[in-house]
C-alpha positions in Angstrom: -18.3 -8.2 -4.3 -16.5 -7.1 -7.6 -14.0 -9.7 -8.4 -11.8 -7.0 -10.0 -12.2 -4.7 -7.3 -11.1 -7.4 -4.9 -7.8 -8.4 -7.1 -6.3 -4.6 -6.8 -5.8 -5.4 -3.3 -2.6 -7.0 -4.4 -1.0 -3.8 -5.5 1.5 -2.2 -4.2 1.3 1.4 -3.4 4.2 3.6 -2.5 4.5 7.2 -1.6 4.5 10.3 -3.7 7.2 13.5 -2.6 3.5 14.9 -1.4 3.0 12.0 0.7 6.5 11.5 1.5 5.8 14.9 3.5 2.2 14.3 4.4 3.8 11.7 6.6 6.6 13.3 8.3 5.6 14.4 12.1 5.5 17.8 11.4 2.9 17.5 9.3 0.0 18.6 10.4 -3.0 15.7 9.7 -5.0 17.0 6.8 -6.6 13.5 6.9 -8.3 11.1 9.3 -6.4 8.8 11.7 -7.4 5.4 9.2 -6.1 7.7 6.4 -3.2 8.7 8.0 -2.0 4.9 9.5 -2.9 3.7 5.4 -0.3 6.5 4.3 2.4 5.7 7.1 2.0 2.0 6.3 2.2 2.2 2.0 6.2 0.9 1.7 6.3 0.6 -2.4 7.1 -3.5 -1.0 4.0 -5.0 0.8 1.0 -5.1 -1.0 -2.3 -3.5 -0.1 -4.2 -6.8 0.9 -0.7 -7.8 3.9 -1.1 -4.3 4.4 -4.8 -4.6 5.9 -4.3 -8.1 7.2 -1.8 -6.2 9.8 -4.5 -3.2 10.7 -8.1 -3.8 10.9 -9.3 -0.4 8.9 -13.3 0.0 9.9 -13.2 1.5 5.6 -12.3 -0.4 3.0 -8.4 -0.3 2.3 -9.0 -0.5 -1.5 -11.5 3.1 -0.9 -8.6 4.6 0.9 -6.0 3.6 -1.3 -8.1 4.9 -4.0 -8.3 8.4 -1.7 -4.8 9.1 -1.4 -4.0 7.7 -4.8 -6.2 10.8 -6.0 -4.9 13.1 -3.7 -1.3 12.2 -4.7 -0.2 11.0 -1.7 0.7 7.5 -3.4 1.0 5.8 -6.5 1.0 2.3 -7.7 4.7 1.1 -7.5 3.9 -0.9 -10.8 7.4 -2.6 -10.7 6.9 -4.1 -7.0 4.3 -5.0 -8.0 3.9 -8.9 -6.6 2.7 -11.9 -8.3 2.9 -16.3 -7.2 6.6 -16.6 -9.0 7.9 -14.0 -7.0 10.9 -15.0 -4.6 11.3 -13.5 -0.8 15.1 -11.9 -1.3 15.7 -13.0 2.3 15.3 -16.9 1.1 18.5 -17.0 -0.6 19.0 -21.2 -0.2 15.7 -21.7 -2.5 16.3 -23.4 -5.8 15.1 -21.5 -9.3 12.9 -23.5 -10.7 
């Protein structure tokens, strides 16, 4: 396994305008069910590895994200990238160190 590829699963993706349109219920599905499910789960806040834990995909989540990204449906949300120092916004009683 490529360690660089596995570390990319902490990337946060968001839908593009094209992705938003494709996610609408009235849109004619132009992708398989797993890709559509991932597209619907992408929210701009949750890392890909957390989405993969929620939904057991048959195909690798990074491969599916790469396909959606190359189709222009999602993009990396760089400002929402999670790291070990990020606090949960709902935990207001935590003391910062």
